[in-house]
C-alpha positions in Angstrom: 4.4 0.9 26.5 6.6 1.9 23.0 4.1 1.0 20.7 1.5 3.3 22.5 4.0 6.1 22.2 3.9 5.2 18.9 0.5 5.6 18.6 0.3 8.9 20.4 2.7 10.6 18.3 1.1 8.9 15.0 -2.5 10.3 16.3 -1.6 14.2 16.9 0.5 13.6 13.3 -2.8 12.6 11.9 -4.8 15.7 13.7 -1.5 17.8 11.8 -2.0 16.3 8.7 -5.8 16.9 9.1 -4.9 20.4 9.9 -3.0 21.1 6.8 -5.0 19.1 4.2 -8.6 20.0 5.2 -9.5 23.0 2.6 -12.3 23.7 0.7 -13.7 26.9 -1.5 -16.4 29.3 0.5 -17.7 32.7 0.8 -15.8 35.2 2.6 -18.1 38.0 3.4 -20.4 39.5 0.9 -23.5 42.3 1.2 -26.4 43.6 -0.8 -26.5 46.6 -2.0 -27.4 49.2 0.4 -28.1 52.1 -1.9 -30.3 50.7 -4.9 -30.7 54.4 -5.7 -28.3 56.3 -7.8 -28.6 59.2 -6.1 -26.6 57.9 -3.7 -23.9 55.9 -5.3 -21.0 53.9 -4.1 -18.6 54.1 -6.9 -17.1 56.7 -9.0 -15.4 55.9 -12.1 -14.0 58.7 -14.1 -12.7 57.6 -17.4 -11.2 61.5 -17.9 -9.2 61.2 -14.9 -8.4 57.2 -15.4 -9.8 56.5 -11.3 -11.5 54.7 -9.8 -13.3 55.6 -6.5 -15.6 53.9 -3.7 -16.5 53.4 -0.3 -20.2 54.0 2.1 -19.5 56.1 5.1 -20.4 55.4 8.5 -22.9 57.9 8.8 -24.9 55.7 6.0 -27.2 53.1 6.8 -28.5 49.6 5.3 -25.1 48.2 4.7 -25.5 44.8 6.6 -21.9 42.6 5.9 -22.5 39.1 6.4 -19.2 37.0 7.0 -19.8 33.5 6.6 -16.3 32.6 7.2 -16.8 33.5 11.0 -20.4 32.7 10.8 -21.2 36.8 12.1 -23.5 39.7 10.4 -22.7 42.9 11.0 -25.4 46.0 10.3 -24.9 49.0 9.1 -21.0 48.0 8.3 -19.5 50.6 6.1 -16.3 50.5 4.2 -13.4 52.7 2.5 -11.6 52.1 -0.8 -8.2 53.9 -1.5 -7.8 55.7 -5.0 -7.8 52.8 -8.0 -6.0 53.9 -10.9 -7.1 52.7 -14.2 -4.3 52.1 -16.5 -5.6 50.9 -19.7 -8.8 51.5 -22.1 -9.2 47.6 -21.3 -10.3 47.9 -18.0 -7.1 47.3 -15.6 -6.2 49.1 -12.7 -3.6 49.4 -10.0 -4.0 47.9 -6.7 -5.5 49.1 -3.4 -6.7 48.4 -0.1 -10.8 48.0 1.0 -11.3 48.0 4.4 -14.7 47.1 6.5 -15.5 48.4 9.4 -18.6 47.9 11.9 -21.2 50.1 12.9 -19.4 53.5 14.4 -16.1 52.0 14.9 -12.9 53.3 12.8 -10.2 50.6 14.5 -9.7 47.2 13.7 -11.7 46.4 10.0 -13.2 43.5 10.6 -12.3 42.3 7.1 -9.2 43.7 4.7 -8.7 43.1 1.6 -5.4 44.0 -0.4 -5.0 43.8 -4.2 -2.1 44.3 -6.5 -4.5 44.7 -9.7 -8.2 44.4 -10.7 -10.5 45.3 -13.5 -13.3 47.4 -14.1 -16.3 47.7 -16.8 -19.3 48.5 -16.6 -20.8 45.4 -14.8 -18.6 45.9 -11.8 -15.0 45.7 -10.3 -12.8 43.1 -9.0 -9.7 40.8 -9.0 -8.9 37.4 -7.9 -6.5 35.0 -7.8 -8.0 32.0 -9.4 -7.5 33.2 -13.0 -5.6 36.3 -12.8 -2.7 36.6 -10.8 -4.3 40.1 -9.3 -2.1 39.2 -5.7 -5.5 39.7 -3.5 -5.1 38.6 0.3 -8.0 39.0 2.8 -7.1 39.4 6.3 -9.2 41.4 9.3 -10.2 40.6 12.8 -12.7 37.8 11.4 -10.1 36.4 9.7 -8.5 33.2 11.4 -7.7 30.9 9.9 -5.6 30.4 6.7 -6.6 31.1 2.8 -5.4 30.8 -0.9 -7.1 32.0 -3.7 -8.5 35.0 -2.7 -11.1 36.7 -5.1 -13.4 39.4 -4.6 -16.1 41.4 -7.1 -18.7 44.4 -6.8 -21.6 44.2 -9.2 -22.5 47.2 -10.1 -26.4 48.5 -10.5 -27.9 51.9 -11.0 -25.9 53.3 -13.6 -25.6 57.3 -14.2 -23.9 59.8 -16.1 -20.9 61.5 -14.0 -22.3 64.8 -12.9 -22.4 67.6 -16.0 -22.0 64.3 -18.6 -24.2 62.7 -21.6 -21.6 60.2 -22.0 -20.9 57.2 -21.3 -17.5 57.4 -22.2 -16.8 60.1 -19.2 -17.7 57.2 -16.7 -20.2 56.7 -14.4 -21.5 56.2 -10.7 -23.1 53.1 -9.7 -24.6 51.6 -6.9 -23.0 47.8 -6.1 -23.4 44.4 -4.3 -19.9 42.7 -3.2 -19.0 38.7 -2.6 -15.5 37.7 -2.2 -14.6 34.3 -1.8 -11.6 31.9 -1.2 -10.0 28.6 -0.5 -10.0 27.9 3.3 -7.9 26.2 5.4 -9.3 24.7 8.5 -7.8 23.8 11.7 -9.4 21.4 14.0 -11.6 22.5 16.8 -9.7 22.7 20.4 -12.4 20.0 21.3 -11.8 18.0 18.2 -8.4 17.8 19.9 -9.1 17.4 23.0 -11.3 14.1 21.8 -8.9 12.4 20.2 -6.1 13.7 23.0 -8.6 11.4 25.6 -9.4 8.6 23.6 -5.3 7.6 22.8 -5.0 8.3 26.7 -8.0 6.1 27.2 -6.2 3.6 25.2 -2.7 3.8 27.3 -4.8 3.1 30.7 -6.7 0.2 29.5 -3.4 -1.2 28.2 -2.0 -0.4 31.9 -4.3 -1.8 33.4 -4.7 -4.9 30.8 
């Protein structure tokens, strides 16, 4: 009996090791450009004020937020972003928070991205933990497991001059597509754990009946 108790302990230890070590790089959340029209931008880059603002209001439609991580899709989603400071002419930015919400809700955000710093250019805006330690964390109601090496990127399109300016050095507005990724540390499904448990218990019963 002692040997089978050891087997049980080893089996559950193995489950624990698998749950800790199982990891893979994955897309967390993404959306295609919901605007495609420079008259309805998602971002404003203002170099005269050295600040970046962005978002897509709940009253607007067309943003389909796909979350492969949880295998869920939300139509007419929306997002807010805190004002982000542009700290120098090379494109470094301060930190901020981006909150994604389901349509017609303003609480319990689906995905929350916090970042300590980032980078802005005419091509896009983002931050990551892989090549640059931007202190990015991704949480939210759709994020259940443990993530590491998080990163996100907005790819700009349909750039337009700021109102009243014809100089790109003053800044621009842009529409954008979005993606985010991370290394996921998966835990085994409850059904898998149950099957392992039943398998071990059946071994014990066979030993007793032998």
